[in-house]
C-alpha positions in Angstrom: 41.8 -31.1 2.7 43.4 -34.6 2.9 44.1 -37.6 0.7 46.0 -38.1 -2.5 47.1 -35.0 -4.3 46.8 -32.8 -1.2 49.1 -31.4 1.4 49.1 -28.7 4.1 52.1 -26.6 5.1 53.0 -23.8 7.5 55.6 -21.1 7.0 56.6 -18.0 9.0 57.3 -14.5 7.8 60.9 -13.2 7.8 62.3 -9.8 8.2 65.2 -8.8 6.1 68.0 -7.4 8.2 69.9 -6.6 5.0 67.1 -5.4 2.8 66.0 -6.6 -0.6 64.7 -3.8 -2.8 64.7 -4.0 -6.6 65.0 -6.7 -9.3 67.5 -7.5 -12.0 66.4 -6.9 -15.6 67.3 -10.4 -16.6 63.9 -12.0 -15.9 63.3 -15.0 -13.6 62.4 -12.7 -10.7 66.0 -12.2 -9.5 66.9 -9.7 -6.7 69.1 -6.8 -7.5 70.9 -6.9 -4.2 71.9 -9.6 -1.6 69.7 -9.9 1.5 69.9 -11.6 4.8 66.9 -12.3 7.0 65.7 -13.9 10.2 62.6 -16.1 10.0 60.2 -15.3 12.9 58.3 -17.6 15.2 55.0 -16.2 16.6 53.4 -15.4 13.2 52.5 -17.9 10.5 50.7 -18.8 7.3 49.0 -22.1 7.0 48.3 -23.2 3.4 46.5 -26.3 2.1 46.8 -27.3 -1.6 44.6 -30.0 -3.3 45.0 -30.9 -6.9 41.8 -32.1 -8.6 41.4 -33.0 -12.3 37.7 -32.1 -12.0 38.5 -28.4 -11.4 38.2 -26.1 -14.4 40.5 -23.4 -12.8 42.7 -22.8 -9.8 40.8 -21.5 -6.7 42.4 -19.5 -4.0 40.8 -18.6 -0.7 42.7 -16.2 1.4 41.8 -15.6 5.1 38.3 -17.1 4.4 37.5 -15.0 1.3 38.1 -15.4 -2.4 41.4 -13.9 -3.3 41.8 -10.9 -5.5 42.6 -11.6 -9.2 46.2 -10.4 -8.8 46.9 -12.8 -5.9 45.2 -15.7 -7.8 47.4 -15.0 -10.8 50.5 -15.2 -8.7 49.4 -18.4 -7.1 48.6 -19.9 -10.5 52.0 -19.0 -11.8 53.6 -21.0 -8.9 51.2 -23.9 -9.4 52.0 -23.9 -13.2 55.7 -24.5 -12.4 54.9 -27.4 -10.1 52.4 -28.9 -12.7 55.1 -28.6 -15.4 57.6 -30.5 -13.3 55.1 -33.2 -12.2 53.6 -33.6 -15.7 50.0 -32.9 -14.7 47.4 -30.5 -15.9 45.2 -30.8 -12.8 44.0 -27.5 -11.3 44.2 -26.8 -7.6 42.2 -25.5 -4.7 44.3 -23.5 -2.3 43.2 -22.3 1.1 45.6 -20.0 2.9 45.3 -18.3 6.3 47.5 -15.8 8.1 47.4 -15.2 11.8 48.8 -11.7 11.4 47.9 -8.7 9.2 48.0 -9.4 5.5 49.7 -7.3 2.8 50.6 -4.7 5.4 54.4 -4.9 5.5 54.8 -7.9 7.7 56.0 -10.2 5.0 52.8 -12.1 4.6 53.6 -12.9 0.9 56.9 -14.4 2.0 55.3 -16.9 4.4 52.3 -17.5 2.0 54.4 -18.5 -1.0 56.9 -20.5 1.0 54.0 -22.5 2.5 52.3 -22.8 -0.9 55.5 -24.0 -2.6 56.0 -26.7 0.0 52.4 -27.9 0.1 52.1 -27.9 -3.7 55.3 -29.9 -4.3 54.4 -32.3 -1.5 50.9 -32.8 -2.9 52.3 -34.0 -6.2 55.0 -36.1 -4.7 57.9 -33.9 -5.7 61.1 -33.4 -3.7 60.7 -31.0 -0.7 64.4 -30.3 -0.4 64.8 -26.8 1.1 66.6 -25.5 -2.0 63.8 -26.7 -4.3 61.2 -25.0 -2.1 63.2 -21.8 -1.8 63.8 -21.5 -5.5 60.1 -22.2 -6.4 58.9 -19.7 -3.8 61.4 -17.0 -5.0 60.1 -17.2 -8.6 56.8 -15.7 -7.3 58.0 -13.7 -4.3 61.8 -13.0 -3.8 61.4 -12.7 0.0 59.6 -16.0 0.1 62.9 -17.8 -0.8 64.1 -17.0 2.7 61.0 -18.1 4.6 61.6 -21.6 3.3 64.5 -21.7 5.8 64.6 -21.2 9.5 66.8 -19.1 11.6 69.1 -16.7 9.6 69.2 -17.1 5.8 70.8 -15.2 2.9 69.9 -14.8 -0.7 72.5 -13.5 -3.1 71.8 -11.0 -5.8 70.9 -12.5 -9.2 73.3 -12.4 -12.1 72.9 -12.8 -15.8 72.3 -16.4 -16.7 70.6 -17.3 -13.3 67.4 -19.3 -13.4 67.7 -21.3 -10.2 68.4 -19.2 -7.1 67.7 -20.4 -3.6 68.4 -18.9 -0.2 71.1 -20.5 1.9 71.3 -20.9 5.7 73.6 -18.6 7.6 72.9 -19.6 11.3 70.3 -21.6 13.2 67.5 -19.9 15.1 69.2 -20.3 18.5 72.5 -18.8 17.3 71.9 -15.3 18.7 70.1 -13.9 21.7 67.7 -12.0 19.6 64.1 -10.9 20.2 62.0 -8.9 17.7 59.2 -6.8 19.0 56.8 -5.7 16.2 55.0 -2.4 16.6 51.7 -2.9 14.6 50.5 0.5 13.4 47.5 -0.6 11.3 45.5 -3.7 10.5 44.8 -2.5 6.9 46.6 -3.5 3.7 49.1 -1.0 2.4 48.2 1.2 -0.6 51.3 0.3 -2.7 52.5 -3.3 -2.9 56.2 -4.1 -2.5 56.4 -5.2 -6.1 55.0 -2.0 -7.5 56.9 0.2 -5.0 60.3 -1.2 -5.8 59.7 -1.1 -9.5 58.6 2.5 -9.3 61.7 3.3 -7.2 64.0 1.6 -9.7 62.4 3.5 -12.6 62.2 7.0 -11.1 64.4 7.4 -8.0 67.8 9.2 -8.5 68.9 7.4 -5.3 68.2 3.9 -6.5 71.6 3.3 -8.2 73.3 4.4 -5.0 71.1 1.9 -3.1 72.1 -1.0 -5.4 75.8 0.0 -5.1 75.7 0.4 -1.3 73.5 -2.6 -0.3 76.2 -5.3 -0.7 78.5 -3.5 1.7 75.7 -3.4 4.3 74.9 -7.1 3.6 78.6 -8.0 4.3 78.5 -6.1 7.6 75.3 -7.8 8.7 76.4 -11.2 7.6 79.6 -10.8 9.7 77.7 -9.5 12.7 75.3 -12.5 12.7 78.2 -14.9 12.6 80.0 -13.0 15.3 76.9 -12.9 17.5 77.4 -9.2 17.7 73.9 -7.8 18.2 75.0 -4.1 18.4 76.9 -4.3 15.1 73.9 -6.1 13.6 71.4 -3.6 14.9 73.4 -0.6 13.6 73.8 -2.0 10.2 70.2 -3.4 9.9 68.8 0.0 10.9 71.0 1.7 8.2 69.8 -0.8 5.6 66.2 -0.1 6.3 66.6 3.7 6.3 68.6 3.7 3.1 66.0 1.4 1.4 63.2 3.8 2.4 65.2 6.8 1.4 65.5 5.5 -2.1 61.7 5.0 -2.2 60.9 8.4 -0.8 63.1 10.0 -3.5 61.0 8.3 -6.3 58.7 10.5 -8.4 56.1 10.5 -7.0 57.4 9.4 -3.7 56.7 6.0 -2.3 56.1 6.6 1.4 55.1 3.6 3.5 55.5 5.4 6.9 52.8 6.8 9.0 52.9 9.2 12.0 53.0 6.1 14.2 56.1 4.8 12.3 57.9 8.0 13.1 56.8 7.8 16.7 58.1 4.3 17.1 61.4 5.2 15.5 61.7 8.0 18.1 60.9 5.6 20.9 63.6 3.3 19.7 66.2 6.1 19.7 65.1 7.1 23.2 65.4 3.5 24.5 68.9 3.3 23.1 69.9 6.6 24.6 68.9 5.1 28.0 71.1 2.1 27.5 68.4 -0.4 26.3 69.4 -2.7 23.5 67.0 -1.5 20.7 67.5 -1.1 16.9 64.7 -0.6 14.3 64.0 -2.1 10.9 61.1 -1.5 8.6 60.0 -3.4 5.6 57.7 -2.0 2.8 55.0 -0.9 5.2 54.4 1.2 8.3 55.2 -1.2 11.0 58.4 -1.0 13.0 60.3 -4.1 14.1 62.7 -3.6 17.0 65.7 -5.9 17.5 66.5 -6.4 21.1 67.6 -9.0 23.7 65.6 -11.3 25.9 66.5 -9.2 28.9 65.3 -5.9 27.3 62.3 -7.3 25.5 59.8 -6.3 28.3 61.1 -2.7 28.4 61.0 -2.4 24.6 57.4 -3.7 24.5 56.3 -1.4 27.3 57.7 1.7 25.5 56.3 0.8 22.1 52.8 0.2 23.5 53.0 3.6 25.1 53.8 5.2 21.7 50.9 7.1 20.0 49.5 5.2 17.1 50.9 1.8 17.9 47.9 -0.5 18.1 49.6 -3.5 19.6 52.9 -5.3 19.7 53.9 -8.8 18.7 56.7 -10.6 20.5 58.7 -12.8 18.2 62.1 -14.6 18.0 64.0 -16.6 15.4 62.0 -19.5 14.3 61.8 -22.6 12.0 61.5 -22.9 8.3 58.5 -24.1 6.3 57.1 -27.5 7.4 54.3 -29.9 6.4 51.4 -30.1 8.8 50.3 -33.5 10.0 53.1 -35.6 8.5 56.2 -34.3 10.3 57.9 -33.4 7.0 59.7 -30.1 6.4 61.6 -28.4 3.8 65.0 -30.0 3.7 63.7 -33.6 3.8 63.5 -35.7 0.7 
């Protein structure tokens, strides 16, 4: 894809250290709690967008195959917002590829919609300011707001009257000696999407109100720990955020359980590593994979231990990385 009306962008998934789980009832896809994440190098989504007046409908190809109707509908929603701002009715062809498991709890929707937002705005000559990219991506996937930015980024909770809401930078990628080792426990897509899981949790879990009340306090602890470069404080609070998020989901009726036996095994491995003096703290998004926060010095030992854990298929070594960027032109979110 090249030429007028087309652009290609790359974005990376992020992991929320202070978890986002739940939406406000005000519309506009607003998060119910504040979140703070780190964007990860080592995994990426590459998305090309081409607007063509000859197309009768939007077309989305995901990892080489036609996308499911639900994914296409979400993409069209994002594209409609860009078309409205640019004053065009042209449909678009979108080709998106991930180099890591899709819809499996590794934040593929975050990187996908951040890349799509950047490519679509660039293709129609709109501003690619980071705030504009982040807000556009959030309207389709809340977590995608943070993948527009590199390093550590925060997204506040939505309030009544909000329409525009973008993530904000907290610290650059090289701010903290942090490595993230991902224990991949399956290559398959998860049975319950994040969107459905969090709505069901909000509707049926008696623990959901407690989660919404407690999450801002954990966010404050995590935000302070990042700024202080205190990995131990960050790891303790991030692990608590993940476990409390999942506790609210497990308490739903029926329960929303993303974990597998390999998830529990990896969590036990992390506890054992920590007991032996290795820097290791776990976090888990809406999926079965375990992400372990560690240091450059302890990364090899964490990787070895996770690979020896029953049910762990492989590991991915990552570290804080850049925000969304155009491919081929040198442009990135944050440039006019």
